C-alpha positions, 0 to 999 in steps of 0.5 A: 538696717544693721543686725543687732550686736551683742550687748556690751552692758549685760552679757547673756548667761554662758553656755551650760557646757564648760568654756575654754579659751576663746569661749569654746565648750568641751565635747560631751563625754557620750551621745545624749540620745543615740537611739532617739536621734537615729530614729528621728533620722530614719523618720526623715525618710517619710516624705520620700518613702515611695522613692525608698521603696523603689530603691529597695525593689531595684536593689533586691532585683539587682542582688537576685540577678547577681547572686544567681551567677555563682550557682550557674558557674558552679554547674558549668564547673561540674560539666568541665570536671565531668569531662576532665574525669572522662565520664562524658565529653565536655559540652562546650555549647552548654558551657557557652550558654551558661556563660551567656546567661551569667553575663546577661544576669550580671549586665542586668544587675549592673543596670539595676544597681545604676538605677538604685544609685541614681534614686538614692542620690536623689533621696539623699540630696533632697534630705540634705536640702530639707535639713538646710531649709529647716536650719535656715528657717530655725535660725531666722526664728531663734531669739537673740539670746541663743546666738549670744550664748553660742559661738558663731563658728559652732552654729555654722558648723552645725548648719554646714559640716554636720548636715553635709556629714548627715547627707554623706552618711545616709548615702552610705547607709542607705546604699551599702547597708541595704545592699548588704542586708539584701545580699546576705539574705540572698546569699544565705538562701543560695547557700542552704539550697546548695548544702544545708550543712555547709550553710550552718558552718558559715552561719556560725560566724554571724554571732561572733561578727555581731559581738565584735561589731557591737563591742567596737561600735559602742566605743566608736560611737563616743569617739565620733560624737567627740570628733564632730564636737571638736570640729564645731569648736575648732570652726568657732575658734577659727572664725573668732580669731580671723574675724578679730585678726586686726586686734590679734595683730595689734596686741601681739597675740598671734602666738597665743592664738596659734597655740590655742589653735594647735591645742584644739587641732590636736584635740580634733586629731586625737578624737578623729584618730581614735574614731577612725582607728576603732572603725578600721579595726572592724574590717580586719576582725570580721575578715579574720572570722571569715577566714576561719569560716573559709577554712571550715568550708574548705575542709567539710566541702572537700570531704563531701566532694571526696565522698560524692555527696556533692559536686566540685561546682557546688563547693566552688559556688559555695566558697564564692557565696561564703566569701560574699557573705563574709564581705557583706557582714564586714560591709555591714560592720563598716557602715555601722560606723558611718551610721554612728558618725551620721547620727552623731551629726544628726544629734547636733543638728536636732539640738539646733532644730529643737532649740526654743523659738522666740515667743510666739506672736499674738494671735490677733496683732494690733496694727501699728500704722502712721506712727508719730513716734511717742515711745513710753516705758512703763514700769519696765523690768528685765534681767538677762540672768534670772537671779541678777537684776539689771533693769527694775521698774524703769519708766520714761517717755520720749515724745514725737520728734524728741532726741533722747540721749542715753549715757552712763557707764558700761553695764548700766543698761543703755543698749538693753533699752534699745534691745527691749524696744526692738523686741530682741528680748521680751520684758520680765514685767511692765510694758513698752508702747509706741503711740499708746500701742503695747509693742507686745501686742504687735508683730515684731516685724511691724515694730522693727519696720518703724525703727531704723537702727545703726550700731557701733559695729558696722555690717556690710555684705558682699555687694555694691555700695548701692545694694548695701544702702538699698538694703534699708528699703528694697523698693527704693530707686537709684535716685532715692539711694543717691539722695540718702547717700548725699544726706549722709555724706556718702556721696562725697567719697563714693565718686573717688572710688573706681566704680562709684556706687557700683564699687563691690564691697567685700563682706568685711568692707575692707576696701573702704575705711571704718568711717566710710563703712559707718556712713554707709550703714547710716545711709541705709537707715536713712533710706528706710525712712523710719518713724524712730531712729536708734543710734548706738554709738553710730558716730564712734568710727567717724572723724570729728569733721565728718561727725559734724556733717553727719550731725547736721544730716541727722538733725534734718532727718530727725525732724518729726522723728523720735531718736534714741542716741547712745553715745559718749561724745559730748558733741553727740549728746549736748544738743539732745532734747532729753538726756537720760543718765543710767546707772545699774539699770536705773535712770538716775538723772534726766533733763537737758544738757544745761539742766543736768550740768547745773545740777552737778550730779552724775551727768556733770561728773561724767562730762568732767571725765570726758572733758578731761 
């Protein structure tokens, strides 16, 4: 069964954002709710909070072991300095013990860092998997109207690029920011232990660093949001252009497409450059502040050593700690920008996950078994736009086994009728029944299981011809597939292919003709053995000779089944039991071909145009 196509007769309302060439929406000026999205992103850690706690513990242990090293090395320096000054002999044994302890501490710190990294990788990958699972479930539960209003490339970008950016961003944030925070705390304790005065000199830089980070971070947040919006827009444009590359070439629009791509690519370049430029400014700014601190520590520390208030080893250790302190502050600032990017992507993913689902199923659905195929539209009204009428108070009855052809100009509402029957959209008022059962009281899957649908736009997935046909009934045997293929004349061209039914089709079906693709989709619907058939221009890509064969096969299959046929070819609709002529969402005429021709009304005029 083919997926629903966008309705050519009544497009849904456009996206609320401005649309540019190729249907792209411009990026928002700033994040809608950065703090709210950040909190929701942190809340995603709740299911793995025990692992997060293990990461914190291993990180704290590793940092505690690591920050002890400079203090011990400072003591070794004091031993050497005292020996050089001649106060005492150099105790190489004591120095050896200190170095052994320091090397052991650093080795253990590396082990804990390795454990932390593996735990963190597990957490991040599970979060990424959870996001992809929820996104896939969400896509399966969104109404058709959502996809009609969104460029496909934009949706794909949110499910792929943005989720990947969330995972990589959280990996950096959880690892680096946690390590930096714990390291800053540990180093601060050690600095106060060595010299409270020098520690105060070092801590003076914190407010300056915070102000610099906040100022730059606020600007970069807007740029990162714009960057990922442009990525989604560019993906949508590429997907649209390459999906329709044949038409692009036919109408000579390659230059126009290239110019639009270059323009969108330039917008992405500008947004990315500004985001990365602002991000890159933070580290040099923090480094400059850190160097000023280093000068102050060197001066004050030198004076204290000269006065005998503290040893040279203490100053050496303190300088190491101050360097680490400044580096970790810079690391926090840098990670803040990674966090900005991750939260910007998270906001886009949350927008997808928060999109309204299709209306919930009824609590106690009615059964729809042993369907005979009577379809009735009772006073049905429907609008894509609330203020634009389309179908108003329409009623019709299709009896079991009847073939109902629906004709009319573009925009008359022909495909809309089919979408309402399939429950792709919900009615504004009225009801549709199958064998007297209101389809609104039946589960959507139960309704669609009774309907076989073949659209004008064929859809084949990457796989064998056999698998593509079996998609209509996964329980079908190979013999069932062959019988369906034979009934729809797929069998007559399959044997000319190198591997017969096992021939691999690409996702676009490029290795078979357009008519052959259509026949495969018809065979797929036939294999489903539905009670009701919907053929929306199903023979539009089939040549005249093949159409005759397909019409014969469909005539045999339609025995005892209700069929709705949307077509413009007279050969397709001439033999229908009932022909409905629609204009502006209303049935203006109905009857057999001969009856409508004799009436010399809208159908007669339409046939005259087609025959001209």
